[in-house]
C-alpha positions as CSV (number, residue, x, y, z in Angstrom):
1,M,-70.8,243.1,-142.4
2,F,-72.8,244.2,-139.4
3,Q,-73.9,247.4,-137.7
4,D,-73.5,248.4,-134.1
5,S,-77.3,248.6,-133.7
6,S,-79.5,246.0,-131.9
7,I,-82.9,244.9,-132.9
8,E,-83.9,245.8,-129.4
9,E,-85.6,249.2,-129.5
10,M,-86.1,252.0,-127.1
11,P,-89.5,252.0,-125.4
12,I,-92.3,253.7,-127.4
13,L,-93.2,257.1,-126.0
14,L,-96.8,258.4,-126.1
15,D,-96.5,262.2,-125.8
16,R,-100.2,262.8,-125.8
17,V,-101.2,261.8,-122.2
18,S,-104.6,262.8,-120.8
19,D,-104.9,264.8,-117.6
20,S,-106.2,261.8,-115.7
21,A,-103.2,259.7,-116.7
22,S,-100.9,262.5,-115.6
23,D,-102.6,262.5,-112.2
24,F,-102.1,258.7,-112.0
25,L,-98.4,259.1,-112.7
26,Q,-98.1,261.8,-110.1
27,D,-99.7,259.5,-107.5
28,A,-97.0,256.9,-108.3
29,E,-94.3,259.5,-107.8
30,I,-95.8,260.4,-104.3
31,W,-96.0,256.8,-103.3
32,R,-92.4,256.1,-104.3
33,D,-91.0,259.2,-102.6
34,H,-92.8,258.7,-99.3
35,Q,-93.1,254.9,-99.0
36,M,-90.1,253.3,-100.6
37,P,-87.4,254.7,-98.1
38,A,-89.3,253.2,-95.2
39,L,-89.2,249.8,-97.0
40,E,-85.7,250.0,-98.3
41,N,-83.9,251.1,-95.1
42,P,-84.6,248.1,-92.9
43,L,-83.7,245.7,-95.7
44,R,-80.5,247.5,-96.4
45,N,-79.5,247.6,-92.7
46,G,-80.4,244.0,-92.0
47,D,-83.2,244.9,-89.6
48,P,-84.6,241.7,-88.0
49,D,-88.1,243.3,-88.0
50,S,-88.0,243.6,-91.8
51,D,-90.5,240.8,-92.2
52,R,-93.0,242.8,-90.2
53,T,-92.2,245.8,-92.3
54,L,-92.9,243.8,-95.4
55,Q,-96.2,242.6,-94.0
56,S,-97.2,246.2,-93.2
57,F,-96.8,247.0,-96.9
58,S,-99.2,244.3,-97.9
59,K,-102.0,246.5,-96.5
60,P,-103.6,249.3,-98.6
61,V,-101.4,252.4,-98.6
62,E,-103.2,255.6,-97.5
63,Q,-102.9,258.1,-100.2
64,P,-102.9,261.9,-99.8
65,E,-106.4,263.4,-99.9
66,Q,-106.1,265.0,-103.3
67,S,-105.2,261.7,-105.0
68,N,-108.0,259.5,-103.8
69,R,-109.9,259.9,-107.1
70,K,-110.1,256.6,-109.0
71,I,-108.9,256.6,-112.6
72,P,-111.2,254.7,-114.9
73,L,-109.0,253.0,-117.5
74,R,-110.3,250.9,-120.4
75,C,-108.9,249.6,-123.7
76,L,-110.1,251.6,-126.6
77,Q,-108.8,249.3,-129.3
78,A,-106.6,246.2,-129.6
79,F,-104.4,245.4,-132.6
80,S,-103.1,241.9,-133.3
81,F,-100.0,241.9,-135.5
82,S,-98.3,238.9,-137.1
83,H,-94.9,240.6,-136.7
84,A,-93.0,242.7,-134.2
85,V,-93.6,246.5,-134.3
86,R,-90.7,248.8,-134.3
87,R,-92.3,252.3,-134.3
88,I,-95.7,253.8,-133.6
89,V,-96.8,257.3,-134.2
90,F,-100.2,258.8,-133.5
91,H,-101.6,261.3,-136.1
92,P,-103.0,264.6,-134.7
93,D,-106.4,263.9,-136.3
94,E,-106.8,261.4,-133.4
95,E,-107.9,258.6,-135.6
96,M,-104.9,257.6,-137.6
97,L,-102.1,255.4,-136.3
98,L,-98.8,254.8,-138.2
99,T,-96.7,251.7,-137.6
100,V,-93.5,250.2,-138.9
101,G,-92.5,246.5,-138.5
102,S,-89.3,245.5,-136.7
103,P,-86.7,243.3,-138.5
104,T,-86.6,239.9,-136.9
105,R,-85.6,236.5,-138.1
106,G,-87.9,235.6,-141.0
107,S,-89.6,239.1,-141.2
108,L,-90.7,240.1,-144.6
109,S,-89.5,243.2,-146.4
110,E,-93.1,244.4,-146.9
111,V,-93.3,244.6,-143.1
112,T,-90.0,246.2,-142.3
113,N,-89.7,248.6,-145.3
114,T,-93.2,249.9,-145.2
115,V,-95.2,252.4,-143.1
116,R,-98.8,251.3,-142.5
117,A,-101.6,253.6,-141.6
118,W,-104.6,252.4,-139.6
119,N,-107.8,253.8,-138.3
120,W,-107.3,252.9,-134.7
121,R,-111.0,253.3,-133.8
122,T,-112.1,250.7,-136.3
123,G,-108.8,248.7,-136.6
124,N,-109.0,248.9,-140.4
125,P,-106.0,249.6,-142.6
126,I,-106.0,252.9,-144.5
127,F,-103.0,252.9,-146.8
128,S,-99.3,251.8,-147.0
129,L,-96.2,253.9,-147.8
130,K,-93.8,251.8,-149.9
131,G,-90.5,252.8,-151.5
132,H,-87.6,251.9,-149.1
133,R,-85.3,249.1,-150.1
134,A,-84.3,248.2,-146.5
135,P,-85.8,248.3,-143.0
136,I,-87.1,251.7,-141.8
137,R,-85.3,252.7,-138.5
138,A,-86.9,256.0,-137.7
139,I,-90.0,258.0,-138.6
140,A,-91.2,261.5,-137.6
141,L,-94.4,263.4,-138.3
142,S,-94.7,267.1,-138.6
143,Q,-97.0,268.9,-136.1
144,D,-99.6,269.8,-138.7
145,G,-99.9,266.1,-139.7
146,Y,-99.2,266.7,-143.3
147,T,-95.6,265.6,-143.7
148,L,-94.0,262.3,-142.6
149,V,-90.2,261.5,-142.9
150,T,-88.8,258.1,-142.8
151,G,-85.1,257.0,-142.4
152,S,-84.0,253.6,-143.5
153,D,-81.0,251.2,-143.6
154,D,-80.9,251.9,-147.4
155,R,-79.2,255.3,-146.4
156,T,-82.1,257.4,-147.7
157,I,-84.7,259.7,-146.2
158,K,-88.1,259.7,-147.8
159,V,-90.6,262.6,-147.4
160,W,-94.3,261.7,-147.7
161,N,-97.6,263.6,-147.9
162,V,-99.6,261.7,-145.3
163,R,-102.9,263.0,-146.5
164,T,-102.5,261.6,-150.0
165,G,-99.9,258.9,-149.4
166,E,-97.7,260.5,-152.1
167,E,-93.9,260.3,-151.9
168,L,-92.7,264.0,-152.2
169,T,-89.0,263.5,-152.4
170,T,-86.0,261.3,-151.5
171,L,-83.1,262.8,-149.6
172,N,-79.7,261.3,-150.6
173,G,-76.4,262.1,-148.8
174,Q,-76.3,259.7,-145.9
175,R,-73.2,257.6,-145.7
176,S,-74.8,255.1,-143.3
177,P,-78.2,253.9,-142.2
178,V,-80.4,256.6,-140.7
179,S,-80.5,255.9,-137.0
180,A,-82.6,258.9,-135.8
181,I,-84.8,261.6,-137.4
182,A,-86.8,264.7,-136.5
183,I,-88.9,267.2,-138.5
184,S,-89.9,270.8,-137.7
185,A,-93.5,271.8,-136.9
186,D,-93.9,273.4,-140.4
187,G,-92.4,270.5,-142.2
188,Q,-89.6,272.6,-143.7
189,T,-86.5,271.3,-141.8
190,V,-85.4,267.7,-141.2
191,V,-82.6,266.5,-139.0
192,S,-81.1,263.1,-139.4
193,S,-78.4,261.1,-137.6
194,G,-76.0,258.6,-139.2
195,C,-74.1,255.8,-137.4
196,N,-70.8,254.0,-137.6
197,Q,-70.5,250.7,-139.4
198,Y,-68.1,247.8,-138.7
199,E,-67.0,244.5,-140.0
200,L,-65.4,241.6,-138.2
201,R,-61.7,241.2,-138.9
202,D,-59.5,238.8,-136.9
203,R,-62.2,238.5,-134.3
204,Q,-62.3,242.3,-133.8
205,A,-64.8,244.8,-134.9
206,R,-63.2,247.4,-137.1
207,W,-64.7,250.6,-138.6
208,T,-65.7,250.5,-142.3
209,V,-67.7,253.7,-142.3
210,R,-67.5,256.6,-139.7
211,D,-70.7,258.6,-139.9
212,R,-71.6,259.7,-136.4
213,A,-73.0,263.0,-137.7
214,L,-76.2,265.1,-137.7
215,R,-77.4,266.5,-141.0
216,I,-79.7,269.4,-141.1
217,W,-81.8,269.3,-144.3
218,K,-83.8,272.2,-145.9
219,L,-87.0,271.2,-147.6
220,P,-88.3,271.1,-150.4
221,Q,-84.8,271.5,-152.0
222,G,-83.4,268.7,-149.9
223,E,-80.1,270.4,-149.4
224,I,-77.9,269.9,-146.4
225,T,-77.3,273.2,-144.6
226,H,-75.2,272.0,-141.7
227,L,-73.2,268.9,-140.8
228,L,-72.7,268.5,-137.0
229,P,-70.6,265.9,-135.0
230,C,-72.5,263.3,-132.9
231,V,-71.2,261.2,-130.0
232,S,-73.5,258.3,-130.1
233,D,-74.9,256.2,-133.0
234,A,-78.6,256.7,-132.1
235,P,-79.3,260.0,-130.3
236,I,-82.8,261.2,-129.5
237,L,-83.8,264.2,-131.5
238,S,-86.5,266.7,-130.5
239,M,-87.2,269.8,-132.5
240,R,-89.2,272.9,-131.4
241,G,-89.3,276.2,-133.2
242,K,-85.8,277.1,-134.4
243,A,-84.0,274.8,-131.9
244,L,-82.9,271.2,-131.9
245,L,-82.5,269.2,-128.7
246,K,-79.9,266.5,-129.2
247,I,-80.1,264.0,-126.4
248,E,-76.9,262.1,-125.7
249,R,-75.0,261.7,-122.4
250,R,-74.7,265.5,-122.4
251,P,-77.7,267.0,-124.2
252,E,-77.2,270.1,-126.4
253,V,-79.6,272.7,-127.7
254,I,-78.6,273.6,-131.2
255,S,-79.7,276.5,-133.4
256,L,-81.2,275.2,-136.7
257,Q,-80.3,278.4,-138.5
258,T,-76.6,278.5,-137.6
259,G,-75.9,274.9,-136.5
260,E,-74.1,276.2,-133.4
261,T,-74.6,274.9,-129.9
262,R,-76.6,277.4,-127.9
263,L,-76.7,275.5,-124.6
264,H,-75.2,272.5,-122.9
265,L,-77.3,270.7,-120.3
266,N,-76.1,268.7,-117.4
267,W,-74.8,265.2,-117.9
268,L,-77.5,262.6,-117.9
269,T,-77.4,259.7,-115.5
270,A,-77.5,256.1,-116.6
271,C,-81.3,255.9,-116.0
272,E,-82.2,259.0,-118.0
273,Q,-83.0,258.3,-121.6
274,W,-85.7,260.8,-122.7
275,L,-86.2,264.5,-122.6
276,A,-88.6,266.9,-124.3
277,M,-88.8,270.6,-125.0
278,T,-91.7,273.0,-124.6
279,S,-93.1,274.7,-127.7
280,D,-91.3,278.0,-127.0
C-alpha cells in the first residue's frame, strides 16, 4: 500500500510579517520589475554586448528614493532539531511555537505523531500533545489561540485545548488520511480534506480508496454538516468568517452555512500556490 503524497512539503508560510519586512519584499518587487527585463532581453536575443550588460549589473543598483531605508534583520532565536520539521505554527501570544516532525526514514513515532509546544524566546519546551497513532499531516490554530486541530494518517482529527494541553474530542469519519485542515476564528467549525489511496497492481497504481472530499464539521458535537467534492488530494484551505477559500487550480469561495460555492476565481498559473483572504 502507498499513498499519492510525498514527504516533500509545501514551504512554511509565516502570515505575521512586520511592516519593515513588507517594505523589504516590496523593494524586491520593484527591482525585479524594473531591472530584470533589461538583463533578460540581451541574453534572450543573443546580444554580443551581453557580457557588458552583465558587468553593469555587478554594480550597486540605484533604488527609488522611498526604499533607501536599510532594514536591520537579526536572528531572535535558533532551534536545533534532531529530525525534520513538517509543520510550524506561531501562537498569537507571540511566545509559543508549535511544531510537528516530518516522517522520514528512521523517524520515531513520538516525533511524527506529536505536536510539541515551545517558548521560542527561551527555546525551552512547554508541553507535548500526544494521541495520534500515525504521522500528523496538518494542523490549524483558531484565531483566539485556544483551539488546535490536528489531522493525521490514522484518519482522525483531534481537537485540543492549547492552554491546558487537554484533548477535547476526536472526530471520526474520514475514509483516508487527512491531507489539509482549517478551523474558524471562533473554533466552532472545522474543514478537513481527504485524499485518494492506491496500491500497486501489475506495475500500475490502482485506486483502493477514493476520498477526494471536503468535510465541514460542527463543534463541539463533531457532526459533519456538508460533504463537498475536491479535485486535488491536498488543497490549501483558508477560513474567514462564514466563508471557506479552497485553493486548487481554480479556487472557490464556499459558504460554510450552506456548503454552496459562492464564487469561482480565475484559474491559477503553475507558479501560484498560495492565496489568503481578508477578515471580512
